[in-house]
C-alpha positions in Angstrom: 89.6 155.1 124.8 86.8 153.7 126.9 84.8 152.9 123.6 87.8 150.9 122.3 88.2 149.0 125.6 84.5 148.1 125.5 84.9 146.7 121.9 87.9 144.7 122.9 86.3 143.2 126.0 83.2 142.3 123.9 85.4 140.6 121.3 87.3 138.7 124.0 84.0 137.5 125.5 82.7 136.5 122.1 85.8 134.5 121.3 85.8 132.8 124.7 82.1 131.9 124.3 82.7 130.5 120.8 85.7 128.5 121.9 83.8 127.3 124.9 80.7 126.1 122.9 83.1 124.5 120.4 84.7 122.5 123.2 81.3 121.3 124.5 80.3 120.2 121.0 83.6 118.3 120.7 83.0 116.6 124.1 79.5 115.6 123.0 80.8 114.1 119.8 83.5 112.2 121.7 80.9 110.7 124.1 78.9 109.1 121.3 
């Protein structure tokens, strides 16, 4: 159970980081 929760938390963090970096890239493109 704990192993599954660790995997889920890692996936959520990864998705959040990817979406966050994508938003920053979009903002940088919009600034130009």
